[in-house]
Every structure is written in C-alpha cells, then in structure tokens.
C-alpha positions, 0 to 999 in steps of 0.5 A: 499500499505504501509503496503504491502510493509512492510510485504514485506521488513519484509518477506524478512529481516526475509527470509535472516538474519532470523531477525523479527524486525520490525526497519529495514522494518518499516525505509525502508517503512518511506524511501518509502513514502518520494520518493513518497512525493518528487514525489508529490513534483516534479510534483507540481513543472514541473507544477506549477511552484513553489518552496520552499524555499531553506536553505541557506548556502552548499550542506552539510550544507543543508543535517546536518539540515535535519539530526534531522528530519529525524531521528525524522521521521525514529523513529515515521515510526518505533513507527507507524509500531511495535505497528501495526507489527503483525497485518499487518502481519497477514492480510498477512499470510504465503503468498510466498514474492519473487512472480515476481508479489510481486517483480514487485509492490515493484519496481512500487511503488518505483522505479518509482516514484522514478526514475519520480521524478529524472527526471522532476528534472533534470535541461534542459539547 
C-alpha cells in the first residue's frame, strides 16, 4: 500500500516537474503513514478512552517540541524509500498514474483516514 503511494507521487512529480528524486514522494508517503497513525490513535481513543499525556506548554511550544521528531521521521522515510525506489518503480512499470482507479485509491488510502480521524477527534459539547 505504501509502495503504491510512493510510486503514485513519484510518477506525479516526475510528470509535473520532471523531478526524478524520491525525496518528495518519500515525504508524502511518510505523511500518509502519520495520517494512518493518527487515525488509529483517534479510533483507540474513541473506543477505549485511552489518551497519551499532553506536553505542558502552549500550542506553539508543543508543536515546536515535535519538529525534531518529524525531521527524523522524514529522514528515515527518505532513506528507506531511496534504497527501494528503483524496485518499486519497476514493480508498477510504466502504467499511467493518473487513472481514475489510481486516484480514487490514493484518496481512499490517504484522505479518508484523515477525515475519519478528524471527525472522531472533534469535541462535541
């Protein structure tokens, strides 16, 4: 699934900019993984009431604390996909990335879990 996401965005940026670097596709794939982790967390929190403790401080301070972890996550993702990019691209061959089926699959895999996580995380008062 993540290999498909990587291939889709690799081909998209290759088509749009002529860019053959795996960097952007790897970062987009890492963001999709974070969407899925957020979805799982929202689902577990909704079903069990379990929640991680919050970091003390303001909203901007909490986000600033997360920046180093995000950079490390993106670097690990880039290194992972950089070493496997040629195999992933060969696996899917020269098929068109912009077909309705592929776009719908990416929306279902990337956007739908994010939307469900947002709906589960809304505070209803």
